C-alpha positions in Angstrom: 40.0 -40.1 7.8 38.0 -42.1 10.4 38.6 -41.6 14.3 37.1 -44.4 16.6 35.4 -43.0 20.0 37.5 -44.6 23.2 34.2 -44.3 24.9 31.0 -45.3 22.9 32.8 -46.9 19.8 31.1 -44.2 17.3 33.1 -44.2 13.9 33.4 -40.4 12.6 34.9 -39.1 9.3 36.7 -36.4 10.3 37.6 -35.8 6.7 41.5 -34.5 6.4 41.4 -33.0 10.0 42.1 -35.1 12.9 40.1 -34.7 16.1 40.2 -35.0 19.7 36.3 -35.4 21.1 34.0 -36.9 19.8 30.8 -35.2 19.5 28.4 -37.7 20.7 29.8 -38.4 24.3 32.5 -36.1 24.4 35.1 -38.8 24.9 38.6 -39.4 23.6 38.8 -40.0 19.4 41.8 -42.6 19.1 44.4 -41.5 16.5 43.4 -42.9 12.9 44.1 -46.3 12.4 44.3 -46.9 16.3 42.2 -50.0 17.5 41.1 -49.5 21.5 42.9 -52.5 23.4 40.7 -55.2 25.4 41.2 -54.8 29.2 43.3 -57.5 30.4 41.0 -58.5 33.5 37.9 -59.9 32.2 36.3 -59.8 36.2 36.2 -56.2 35.4 35.6 -54.9 31.8 35.3 -51.6 31.1 32.8 -50.5 28.1 34.8 -47.3 27.4 37.6 -49.4 25.9 35.7 -51.8 23.8 36.5 -52.6 20.6 34.2 -50.9 17.7 31.7 -53.4 16.5 32.9 -54.4 13.3 36.9 -53.9 14.4 38.8 -57.2 14.0 42.8 -57.5 14.5 44.4 -58.4 11.6 45.3 -62.0 11.9 48.0 -62.1 9.0 49.7 -59.9 6.4 48.1 -57.3 5.0 46.5 -57.7 1.5 48.2 -55.5 -1.5 45.8 -52.7 -2.0 43.8 -53.0 1.3 43.3 -50.0 4.1 45.0 -50.2 6.9 42.4 -50.5 10.4 40.3 -47.8 10.8 40.3 -46.3 7.3 37.7 -46.8 4.7 37.1 -45.5 1.1 34.4 -42.6 0.8 33.4 -39.9 -1.6 34.3 -36.6 -0.9 34.5 -33.4 -3.1 37.7 -32.9 -4.5 40.1 -30.1 -3.0 40.0 -28.8 0.4 36.3 -29.2 2.4 33.8 -26.7 1.4 33.0 -23.3 3.4 30.0 -23.8 5.5 26.7 -22.3 4.7 26.1 -18.7 5.7 23.0 -18.5 8.0 20.4 -16.3 6.2 19.2 -13.4 8.4 15.8 -13.1 9.1 14.2 -10.9 7.0 11.9 -9.3 8.6 7.3 -8.7 8.4 6.5 -7.9 4.8 7.2 -4.4 3.6 4.2 -2.5 2.9 3.5 1.0 1.4 1.0 3.7 2.3 1.0 4.3 -1.7 2.7 3.9 -5.0 6.5 3.5 -4.2 8.4 6.2 -6.5 12.0 4.4 -6.7 12.7 3.5 -10.0 14.6 5.5 -12.9 12.6 7.9 -14.8 12.7 8.9 -18.2 13.9 11.8 -20.5 12.4 15.5 -19.4 9.5 15.6 -21.5 8.9 11.8 -22.3 5.8 10.3 -20.6 3.3 7.1 -21.5 0.3 7.6 -23.0 -2.5 8.8 -20.3 0.4 9.8 -17.5 -0.2 13.4 -16.3 2.7 15.6 -15.5 3.7 17.7 -12.1 1.7 20.6 -12.2 4.0 21.8 -9.2 4.2 25.4 -11.3 0.7 25.6 -11.3 -0.8 27.4 -7.6 -2.8 25.1 -6.3 -4.6 23.4 -3.0 -3.0 20.3 -1.5 -5.0 17.3 -1.4 -5.1 16.9 2.3 -6.3 20.8 2.5 -9.0 19.8 0.0 -9.8 16.5 2.0 -10.0 18.5 5.1 -12.4 21.6 3.6 -14.7 18.7 2.1 -15.2 16.8 5.8 -15.4 20.0 7.4 -18.1 21.0 5.3 -20.2 17.5 5.4 -20.0 18.1 9.5 -20.9 21.7 9.6 -23.8 20.5 7.3 -24.7 17.4 9.2 -24.6 19.6 12.3 -27.4 22.0 11.1 -29.4 18.9 9.9 -29.4 17.5 13.4 -29.8 21.1 14.8 -33.1 22.1 12.9 -34.7 18.5 13.6 -34.1 19.6 16.9 -36.0 22.6 16.5 -39.0 20.6 14.5 -39.7 18.5 17.5 -39.5 21.3 19.9 -42.3 22.7 17.8 -44.1 19.7 17.9 -43.8 19.6 21.6 -44.8 23.1 22.0 -48.5 22.5 20.3 -49.4 21.4 23.8 -46.7 22.2 26.4 -45.2 25.6 27.0 -41.8 25.5 26.6 -39.2 27.3 28.6 -38.1 30.7 27.2 -34.1 29.5 27.8 -34.4 26.1 26.0 -36.3 28.0 22.9 -33.4 30.3 22.7 -31.1 28.0 22.8 -32.5 26.1 20.0 -33.4 28.8 18.3 -30.0 30.6 18.0 -27.8 26.9 17.7 -29.9 26.9 14.6 -29.2 30.0 13.4 -25.4 29.7 14.0 -25.3 26.1 12.6 -26.7 27.8 9.1 -24.5 30.5 9.1 -21.5 28.1 9.6 -23.3 25.9 6.7 -22.7 28.4 4.6 -19.4 29.5 5.2 -18.1 26.0 4.9 -19.9 25.6 1.1 -18.5 28.9 0.4 -14.9 28.3 1.4 -15.6 24.4 -0.2 -16.4 26.1 -3.7 -13.2 28.4 -3.7 -10.8 25.5 -2.8 -12.8 23.3 -5.4 -12.3 26.0 -8.3 -8.9 26.7 -7.5 -8.0 23.0 -7.7 -9.8 22.3 -11.1 -8.1 25.2 -12.2 -4.7 23.7 -11.5 -5.6 20.4 -12.5 -7.2 21.6 -15.9 -3.8 23.7 -16.6 -1.6 20.7 -15.8 -3.5 18.0 -17.8 -4.0 20.4 -21.0 -0.1 21.3 -20.6 0.7 17.5 -21.0 -1.4 17.2 -23.9 1.1 19.7 -25.7 -1.8 22.4 -25.3 -3.7 25.1 -23.0 -6.8 25.2 -21.6 -9.3 26.5 -23.7 -11.2 27.7 -20.7 -9.9 31.3 -19.2 -9.3 31.4 -15.7 -11.7 34.3 -15.3 -14.5 31.9 -17.3 -13.7 28.9 -14.9 -14.1 31.0 -11.7 -17.3 32.4 -12.9 -18.5 29.4 -13.7 -18.0 27.6 -10.5 -18.6 30.2 -8.4 -21.5 32.3 -9.8 -24.9 31.4 -8.4 -27.3 29.4 -10.7 -24.5 29.8 -13.7 -22.9 27.1 -12.0 -25.1 24.7 -12.1 -24.4 24.1 -15.8 -20.6 25.2 -16.5 -19.0 23.8 -13.4 -20.1 20.1 -14.5 -19.3 20.5 -17.5 -15.7 22.0 -16.7 -15.4 18.6 -14.8 -16.6 16.6 -18.0 -13.5 18.5 -20.0 -11.3 17.2 -17.4 -11.9 13.8 -17.1 -12.0 13.7 -21.1 -8.9 14.8 -21.3 -7.8 12.4 -18.6 -9.1 9.7 -20.2 -11.3 8.6 -17.2 -14.7 7.7 -16.9 -17.0 6.2 -14.0 -16.4 9.2 -11.6 -20.0 9.6 -10.7 -20.0 13.4 -12.0 -24.1 13.0 -13.4 -25.1 11.6 -10.2 -23.4 14.7 -8.4 -24.4 17.0 -11.0 -28.3 16.0 -10.3 -28.2 15.7 -6.5 -26.8 19.6 -6.5 -29.3 20.7 -9.0 -32.4 19.8 -6.6 -30.5 20.5 -3.4 -30.5 24.4 -4.9 -34.0 24.1 -5.9 -34.9 22.9 -2.6 -32.6 25.8 -1.0 -34.4 28.5 -2.6 -37.8 27.3 -1.6 -36.4 27.3 1.9 -35.2 30.8 1.5 -38.4 32.2 0.1 -40.6 30.6 2.6 -38.4 31.5 5.5 -40.2 34.9 5.6 -43.4 33.6 7.3 -44.6 33.9 10.7 -47.7 31.8 11.2 -46.7 28.7 13.5 -47.5 26.3 10.5 -45.5 28.4 7.9 -42.6 28.3 10.4 -43.2 24.5 10.8 -43.2 23.8 7.0 -40.1 26.4 6.6 -38.0 24.3 9.2 -38.9 20.9 7.5 -37.7 22.4 3.7 -34.6 23.6 5.5 -33.7 20.1 6.9 -34.1 18.9 3.7 -32.2 21.1 2.1 -29.3 20.6 4.4 -29.6 16.7 3.7 -29.7 17.3 0.0 -26.7 19.7 0.4 -24.7 17.1 2.6 -25.2 14.3 0.2 -23.9 16.7 -2.8 -21.0 17.1 -0.8 -20.4 13.7 0.0 -20.5 12.8 -4.0 -18.2 15.8 -4.7 -16.4 14.3 -2.2 -16.4 10.8 -4.2 -15.6 12.9 -7.8 -12.5 14.4 -6.1 -11.4 10.7 -5.2 -11.6 9.3 -8.4 -9.4 12.1 -9.4 -6.9 12.1 -7.4 -6.5 8.2 -7.2 -3.7 8.3 -9.4 -1.7 11.7 -8.2 -0.7 14.1 -10.9 2.9 14.3 -9.6 3.5 10.4 -9.8 3.6 9.2 -13.9 2.8 5.6 -14.2 5.5 4.6 -16.8 8.7 3.3 -14.9 12.0 3.1 -16.5 14.4 0.1 -15.4 17.6 -0.9 -15.9 18.1 -4.3 -18.1 20.9 -6.4 -18.9 22.3 -5.8 -22.6 24.2 -8.6 -24.7 25.3 -9.4 -28.0 22.2 -11.0 -29.1 20.0 -9.3 -31.4 17.3 -7.5 -29.6 14.4 -8.8 -31.8 15.7 -12.5 -30.9 13.0 -14.8 -28.9 14.4 -15.2 -25.7 15.7 -18.8 -24.9 13.7 -21.5 -23.6 14.4 -24.1 -21.1 15.7 -26.3 -23.6 18.4 -24.0 -24.9 19.7 -22.9 -21.4 23.5 -22.9 -20.6 24.3 -26.0 -19.0 25.1 -26.7 -15.4 28.2 -28.6 -15.7 30.6 -27.7 -18.5 31.5 -30.5 -20.8 34.1 -33.0 -20.3 34.2 -32.0 -16.7 32.3 -34.8 -14.1 30.0 -33.3 -11.2 31.9 -32.6 -8.0 30.8 -35.8 -5.6 
């Protein structure tokens, strides 16, 4: 159904509902089939009442089948007008996850994919956050001890020609002693925490593989905490754990070599710490500084090894179960390709205009 604006002469398709106002100029829309009359006074024409372009009065009787004035044939969808499209609400920013999302369907209890590890909540062990905090704190203490011994060696060089202030010399000396004690305490705590984590990790992995840990707890504690013995057995325990989980490239060998060098230099530093001459004290200070730097490198490498194991947490299985639609088709039948897809329109039915 067509209505003509009495002000601008625009024709509007109002479909099956009569309108009142022109959407363009807000003028009055004439009723369907009404042509705006020409003003009777030619000297004072009113543009609002000009006939629309192409409109003319019928000069004779209407031909059979012709439409009345103001109507024309248009192709529309059968039935009522389609509902207006719903405006999509803004989706917002792209979601980001700090860790792997865990929403999905889990399989039956006891069923896992190859390479997965089960939850070790039953095995008491330190949390990942605790282990990371302990390693970072120990690295800071070792770096502080190395810096204090470097400052002590610098003062020893200055003291060869200049007499130092007794207060400054005492502060630097005791600061080095305190830094060494804190570093030693940090190393002991780190060894205990890592051993506890290793025992819990091995118990969970071997339980998932359908067995028990071949090493007893006292063997693990003794092999990781007894000095000099742990140089050989602690890396072996880590290698066994990596093989059980199917991991490679964890830099265990690099950490092992660095740890052996650090232990050797530390033993040399302790053996030469009882000298009393000035040159012997300076040499011992240099040896102790190198020992702290090697110990720092060993802790950094063991931190990387720990991060490699925790790259896939033990309580998050890799296998995920999702819901799929099932139908009468055979499960072994190949998926339908694009040529056999169902038609958009039903047969013997014309698509909507």
